[in-house]
A tleap script that builds the chain and sets N, CA, C and O, in Angstrom:
source leaprc.protein.ff14SB
mol = sequence {
  NMET GLU VAL ASN LEU VAL LEU LYS PRO LEU
  SER ASP THR ASN ASP PRO THR TRP SER ILE
  ILE ILE SER LEU VAL ILE LEU LEU LEU GLY
  VAL GLY TYR ILE VAL TYR MET ILE LEU ASN
  ILE ALA TYR LYS GLU MET ASP GLU ASN VAL
  GLN GLU ILE GLU ILE GLN LYS GLU GLY GLN
  THR VAL GLU ALA ILE GLN ARG GLU CYS ASP
  CYS LYS GLU CSER
}
set mol.1.N position { 92.463 274.709 -44.943 }
set mol.1.CA position { 91.579 275.263 -43.935 }
set mol.1.C position { 91.464 274.243 -42.802 }
set mol.1.O position { 91.081 273.096 -43.028 }
set mol.2.N position { 91.799 274.669 -41.586 }
set mol.2.CA position { 91.804 273.795 -40.414 }
set mol.2.C position { 90.633 274.148 -39.508 }
set mol.2.O position { 90.382 275.320 -39.228 }
set mol.3.N position { 89.914 273.118 -39.050 }
set mol.3.CA position { 88.753 273.326 -38.185 }
set mol.3.C position { 89.159 272.967 -36.762 }
set mol.3.O position { 89.659 271.869 -36.521 }
set mol.4.N position { 88.949 273.883 -35.815 }
set mol.4.CA position { 89.220 273.614 -34.402 }
set mol.4.C position { 87.944 273.089 -33.754 }
set mol.4.O position { 86.953 273.809 -33.633 }
set mol.5.N position { 87.980 271.837 -33.342 }
set mol.5.CA position { 86.816 271.217 -32.722 }
set mol.5.C position { 86.856 271.430 -31.216 }
set mol.5.O position { 87.906 271.295 -30.588 }
set mol.6.N position { 85.713 271.760 -30.647 }
set mol.6.CA position { 85.624 271.905 -29.198 }
set mol.6.C position { 85.662 270.525 -28.561 }
set mol.6.O position { 86.410 270.307 -27.607 }
set mol.7.N position { 84.878 269.598 -29.068 }
set mol.7.CA position { 84.884 268.223 -28.597 }
set mol.7.C position { 85.702 267.392 -29.580 }
set mol.7.O position { 85.295 267.156 -30.718 }
set mol.8.N position { 86.839 266.968 -29.117 }
set mol.8.CA position { 87.712 266.194 -29.993 }
set mol.8.C position { 87.299 264.724 -29.964 }
set mol.8.O position { 86.914 264.211 -28.913 }
set mol.9.N position { 87.376 264.055 -31.090 }
set mol.9.CA position { 87.055 262.623 -31.092 }
set mol.9.C position { 88.107 261.844 -30.307 }
set mol.9.O position { 89.231 262.307 -30.118 }
set mol.10.N position { 87.721 260.658 -29.857 }
set mol.10.CA position { 88.656 259.827 -29.098 }
set mol.10.C position { 89.823 259.425 -29.984 }
set mol.10.O position { 89.650 259.080 -31.153 }
set mol.11.N position { 91.016 259.476 -29.402 }
set mol.11.CA position { 92.180 259.039 -30.163 }
set mol.11.C position { 92.198 257.522 -30.273 }
set mol.11.O position { 92.651 256.971 -31.276 }
set mol.12.N position { 91.696 256.835 -29.221 }
set mol.12.CA position { 91.596 255.382 -29.251 }
set mol.12.C position { 90.147 255.018 -28.927 }
set mol.12.O position { 89.654 255.334 -27.844 }
set mol.13.N position { 89.474 254.362 -29.850 }
set mol.13.CA position { 88.045 254.079 -29.654 }
set mol.13.C position { 87.795 253.041 -28.567 }
set mol.13.O position { 86.648 252.856 -28.160 }
set mol.14.N position { 88.825 252.361 -28.087 }
set mol.14.CA position { 88.660 251.396 -27.002 }
set mol.14.C position { 88.724 252.053 -25.627 }
set mol.14.O position { 88.432 251.396 -24.628 }
set mol.15.N position { 89.090 253.307 -25.548 }
set mol.15.CA position { 89.120 254.020 -24.271 }
set mol.15.C position { 87.692 254.273 -23.795 }
set mol.15.O position { 86.808 254.554 -24.604 }
set mol.16.N position { 87.464 254.174 -22.484 }
set mol.16.CA position { 86.111 254.461 -21.978 }
set mol.16.C position { 85.830 255.961 -22.013 }
set mol.16.O position { 86.742 256.784 -21.943 }
set mol.17.N position { 84.575 256.287 -22.120 }
set mol.17.CA position { 84.175 257.688 -22.081 }
set mol.17.C position { 83.910 258.032 -20.622 }
set mol.17.O position { 82.857 257.696 -20.079 }
set mol.18.N position { 84.867 258.700 -19.992 }
set mol.18.CA position { 84.822 258.927 -18.550 }
set mol.18.C position { 83.681 259.853 -18.134 }
set mol.18.O position { 83.162 259.725 -17.025 }
set mol.19.N position { 83.288 260.768 -18.987 }
set mol.19.CA position { 82.194 261.664 -18.615 }
set mol.19.C position { 80.890 260.880 -18.423 }
set mol.19.O position { 80.103 261.195 -17.531 }
set mol.20.N position { 80.665 259.872 -19.251 }
set mol.20.CA position { 79.454 259.061 -19.124 }
set mol.20.C position { 79.536 258.190 -17.871 }
set mol.20.O position { 78.546 258.032 -17.157 }
set mol.21.N position { 80.708 257.629 -17.608 }
set mol.21.CA position { 80.872 256.795 -16.417 }
set mol.21.C position { 80.654 257.625 -15.155 }
set mol.21.O position { 79.971 257.178 -14.233 }
set mol.22.N position { 81.218 258.811 -15.103 }
set mol.22.CA position { 81.051 259.692 -13.938 }
set mol.22.C position { 79.592 260.110 -13.797 }
set mol.22.O position { 79.066 260.165 -12.686 }
set mol.23.N position { 78.937 260.404 -14.915 }
set mol.23.CA position { 77.510 260.780 -14.874 }
set mol.23.C position { 76.654 259.638 -14.342 }
set mol.23.O position { 75.733 259.865 -13.557 }
set mol.24.N position { 76.954 258.408 -14.765 }
set mol.24.CA position { 76.194 257.247 -14.283 }
set mol.24.C position { 76.416 257.024 -12.790 }
set mol.24.O position { 75.477 256.675 -12.075 }
set mol.25.N position { 77.630 257.218 -12.315 }
set mol.25.CA position { 77.909 257.056 -10.887 }
set mol.25.C position { 77.123 258.094 -10.084 }
set mol.25.O position { 76.525 257.760 -9.061 }
set mol.26.N position { 77.120 259.339 -10.537 }
set mol.26.CA position { 76.368 260.393 -9.844 }
set mol.26.C position { 74.879 260.070 -9.865 }
set mol.26.O position { 74.195 260.243 -8.856 }
set mol.27.N position { 74.374 259.604 -10.997 }
set mol.27.CA position { 72.962 259.235 -11.113 }
set mol.27.C position { 72.615 258.105 -10.152 }
set mol.27.O position { 71.595 258.173 -9.466 }
set mol.28.N position { 73.446 257.067 -10.089 }
set mol.28.CA position { 73.172 255.940 -9.197 }
set mol.28.C position { 73.235 256.360 -7.734 }
set mol.28.O position { 72.445 255.876 -6.923 }
set mol.29.N position { 74.150 257.242 -7.384 }
set mol.29.CA position { 74.192 257.745 -6.005 }
set mol.29.C position { 72.924 258.521 -5.663 }
set mol.29.O position { 72.386 258.386 -4.564 }
set mol.30.N position { 72.451 259.328 -6.601 }
set mol.30.CA position { 71.217 260.080 -6.379 }
set mol.30.C position { 70.016 259.169 -6.225 }
set mol.30.O position { 69.186 259.380 -5.340 }
set mol.31.N position { 69.912 258.163 -7.072 }
set mol.31.CA position { 68.801 257.212 -6.993 }
set mol.31.C position { 68.868 256.438 -5.679 }
set mol.31.O position { 67.844 256.214 -5.033 }
set mol.32.N position { 70.070 256.031 -5.286 }
set mol.32.CA position { 70.231 255.318 -4.021 }
set mol.32.C position { 69.798 256.159 -2.840 }
set mol.32.O position { 69.154 255.652 -1.921 }
set mol.33.N position { 70.144 257.440 -2.849 }
set mol.33.CA position { 69.759 258.346 -1.765 }
set mol.33.C position { 68.243 258.503 -1.713 }
set mol.33.O position { 67.654 258.486 -0.632 }
set mol.34.N position { 67.613 258.656 -2.866 }
set mol.34.CA position { 66.156 258.827 -2.903 }
set mol.34.C position { 65.454 257.565 -2.400 }
set mol.34.O position { 64.486 257.658 -1.644 }
set mol.35.N position { 65.932 256.384 -2.813 }
set mol.35.CA position { 65.339 255.133 -2.340 }
set mol.35.C position { 65.506 255.013 -0.826 }
set mol.35.O position { 64.581 254.594 -0.130 }
set mol.36.N position { 66.686 255.380 -0.317 }
set mol.36.CA position { 66.924 255.351 1.128 }
set mol.36.C position { 65.951 256.269 1.860 }
set mol.36.O position { 65.399 255.883 2.891 }
set mol.37.N position { 65.734 257.470 1.345 }
set mol.37.CA position { 64.821 258.420 1.996 }
set mol.37.C position { 63.385 257.887 1.972 }
set mol.37.O position { 62.670 258.011 2.966 }
set mol.38.N position { 62.960 257.305 0.868 }
set mol.38.CA position { 61.599 256.762 0.782 }
set mol.38.C position { 61.415 255.631 1.787 }
set mol.38.O position { 60.401 255.576 2.483 }
set mol.39.N position { 62.394 254.727 1.864 }
set mol.39.CA position { 62.292 253.625 2.814 }
set mol.39.C position { 62.333 254.127 4.252 }
set mol.39.O position { 61.649 253.580 5.117 }
set mol.40.N position { 63.125 255.158 4.516 }
set mol.40.CA position { 63.214 255.727 5.861 }
set mol.40.C position { 61.871 256.346 6.269 }
set mol.40.O position { 61.418 256.157 7.398 }
set mol.41.N position { 61.249 257.071 5.368 }
set mol.41.CA position { 59.944 257.677 5.656 }
set mol.41.C position { 58.892 256.584 5.879 }
set mol.41.O position { 58.065 256.693 6.784 }
set mol.42.N position { 58.924 255.536 5.054 }
set mol.42.CA position { 57.960 254.439 5.210 }
set mol.42.C position { 58.147 253.749 6.559 }
set mol.42.O position { 57.166 253.395 7.214 }
set mol.43.N position { 59.393 253.555 6.977 }
set mol.43.CA position { 59.649 252.918 8.271 }
set mol.43.C position { 59.103 253.774 9.412 }
set mol.43.O position { 58.513 253.250 10.356 }
set mol.44.N position { 59.299 255.095 9.324 }
set mol.44.CA position { 58.787 255.979 10.377 }
set mol.44.C position { 57.262 255.942 10.436 }
set mol.44.O position { 56.680 255.944 11.521 }
set mol.45.N position { 56.613 255.909 9.268 }
set mol.45.CA position { 55.145 255.842 9.242 }
set mol.45.C position { 54.650 254.527 9.830 }
set mol.45.O position { 53.664 254.511 10.568 }
set mol.46.N position { 55.325 253.420 9.511 }
set mol.46.CA position { 54.929 252.128 10.076 }
set mol.46.C position { 55.096 252.136 11.589 }
set mol.46.O position { 54.248 251.604 12.305 }
set mol.47.N position { 56.169 252.729 12.081 }
set mol.47.CA position { 56.422 252.795 13.514 }
set mol.47.C position { 55.340 253.623 14.207 }
set mol.47.O position { 54.882 253.264 15.292 }
set mol.48.N position { 54.931 254.738 13.579 }
set mol.48.CA position { 53.860 255.566 14.152 }
set mol.48.C position { 52.553 254.790 14.195 }
set mol.48.O position { 51.812 254.887 15.173 }
set mol.49.N position { 52.255 254.014 13.137 }
set mol.49.CA position { 51.017 253.224 13.098 }
set mol.49.C position { 51.011 252.171 14.200 }
set mol.49.O position { 49.980 251.939 14.831 }
set mol.50.N position { 52.153 251.534 14.434 }
set mol.50.CA position { 52.242 250.522 15.491 }
set mol.50.C position { 52.000 251.174 16.847 }
set mol.50.O position { 51.303 250.612 17.692 }
set mol.51.N position { 52.569 252.351 17.056 }
set mol.51.CA position { 52.374 253.051 18.326 }
set mol.51.C position { 50.905 253.438 18.502 }
set mol.51.O position { 50.364 253.324 19.602 }
set mol.52.N position { 50.258 253.893 17.431 }
set mol.52.CA position { 48.839 254.263 17.525 }
set mol.52.C position { 47.986 253.037 17.860 }
set mol.52.O position { 47.061 253.129 18.667 }
set mol.53.N position { 48.291 251.899 17.249 }
set mol.53.CA position { 47.537 250.674 17.524 }
set mol.53.C position { 47.721 250.261 18.975 }
set mol.53.O position { 46.760 249.861 19.631 }
set mol.54.N position { 48.961 250.355 19.490 }
set mol.54.CA position { 49.209 250.001 20.890 }
set mol.54.C position { 48.457 250.934 21.827 }
set mol.54.O position { 47.919 250.488 22.841 }
set mol.55.N position { 48.412 252.220 21.503 }
set mol.55.CA position { 47.673 253.181 22.331 }
set mol.55.C position { 46.180 252.852 22.305 }
set mol.55.O position { 45.513 252.928 23.337 }
set mol.56.N position { 45.651 252.485 21.133 }
set mol.56.CA position { 44.239 252.128 21.038 }
set mol.56.C position { 43.942 250.871 21.860 }
set mol.56.O position { 42.910 250.796 22.526 }
set mol.57.N position { 44.843 249.887 21.813 }
set mol.57.CA position { 44.647 248.663 22.594 }
set mol.57.C position { 44.681 248.975 24.081 }
set mol.57.O position { 43.879 248.442 24.848 }
set mol.58.N position { 45.614 249.844 24.497 }
set mol.58.CA position { 45.689 250.221 25.910 }
set mol.58.C position { 44.418 250.939 26.328 }
set mol.58.O position { 43.902 250.717 27.424 }
set mol.59.N position { 43.916 251.798 25.454 }
set mol.59.CA position { 42.672 252.506 25.753 }
set mol.59.C position { 41.502 251.555 25.882 }
set mol.59.O position { 40.636 251.749 26.734 }
set mol.60.N position { 41.465 250.525 25.043 }
set mol.60.CA position { 40.381 249.540 25.101 }
set mol.60.C position { 40.474 248.721 26.386 }
set mol.60.O position { 39.452 248.406 26.996 }
set mol.61.N position { 41.699 248.373 26.803 }
set mol.61.CA position { 41.824 247.593 28.035 }
set mol.61.C position { 41.452 248.439 29.240 }
set mol.61.O position { 40.869 247.927 30.196 }
set mol.62.N position { 41.777 249.722 29.211 }
set mol.62.CA position { 41.394 250.605 30.315 }
set mol.62.C position { 39.874 250.715 30.383 }
set mol.62.O position { 39.294 250.692 31.469 }
set mol.63.N position { 39.232 250.835 29.222 }
set mol.63.CA position { 37.770 250.909 29.194 }
set mol.63.C position { 37.151 249.608 29.702 }
set mol.63.O position { 36.154 249.637 30.424 }
set mol.64.N position { 37.737 248.468 29.330 }
set mol.64.CA position { 37.212 247.175 29.785 }
set mol.64.C position { 37.347 247.053 31.301 }
set mol.64.O position { 36.435 246.560 31.965 }
set mol.65.N position { 38.465 247.493 31.849 }
set mol.65.CA position { 38.663 247.446 33.305 }
set mol.65.C position { 37.657 248.361 33.998 }
set mol.65.O position { 37.103 247.992 35.034 }
set mol.66.N position { 37.415 249.534 33.449 }
set mol.66.CA position { 36.447 250.455 34.041 }
set mol.66.C position { 35.047 249.840 33.990 }
set mol.66.O position { 34.277 249.991 34.939 }
set mol.67.N position { 34.704 249.151 32.904 }
set mol.67.CA position { 33.382 248.512 32.794 }
set mol.67.C position { 33.236 247.421 33.859 }
set mol.67.O position { 32.184 247.290 34.484 }
set mol.68.N position { 34.299 246.645 34.058 }
set mol.68.CA position { 34.261 245.594 35.067 }
set mol.68.C position { 34.055 246.189 36.445 }
set mol.68.O position { 33.279 245.664 37.243 }
set mol.69.N position { 34.753 247.293 36.731 }
set mol.69.CA position { 34.603 247.926 38.037 }
set mol.69.C position { 33.189 248.479 38.211 }
set mol.69.O position { 32.619 248.395 39.298 }
set mol.70.N position { 32.622 249.044 37.138 }
set mol.70.CA position { 31.252 249.575 37.200 }
set mol.70.C position { 30.258 248.450 37.456 }
set mol.70.O position { 29.289 248.622 38.195 }
set mol.71.N position { 30.506 247.294 36.840 }
set mol.71.CA position { 29.596 246.163 37.028 }
set mol.71.C position { 29.669 245.635 38.463 }
set mol.71.O position { 28.643 245.276 39.041 }
set mol.72.N position { 30.856 245.586 39.034 }
set mol.72.CA position { 31.016 245.083 40.400 }
set mol.72.C position { 30.373 246.021 41.404 }
set mol.72.O position { 29.826 245.569 42.410 }
set mol.73.N position { 30.432 247.326 41.146 }
set mol.73.CA position { 29.860 248.307 42.066 }
set mol.73.C position { 28.348 248.265 42.029 }
set mol.73.O position { 27.702 248.567 43.032 }
set mol.74.N position { 27.764 247.897 40.895 }
set mol.74.CA position { 26.284 247.910 40.760 }
set mol.74.C position { 25.609 246.787 41.468 }
set mol.74.O position { 24.383 246.683 41.434 }
savepdb mol mol.pdb
quit
């Protein structure tokens, strides 16, 4: 009685299992892409925060200049 195996055992046990190697490469590419996207989003948020701080500083300097002008007029 002969059994037909769907998954045949390795003929040489020193051969690498290519399905696992390919799966690991795909996994590492996916993880790398996700890390890249997270860092990209964080960079954009930091850039927006810097712009908001600069706008607030500009607004404060405009208010200070207006106060000085009001004081000189009085």
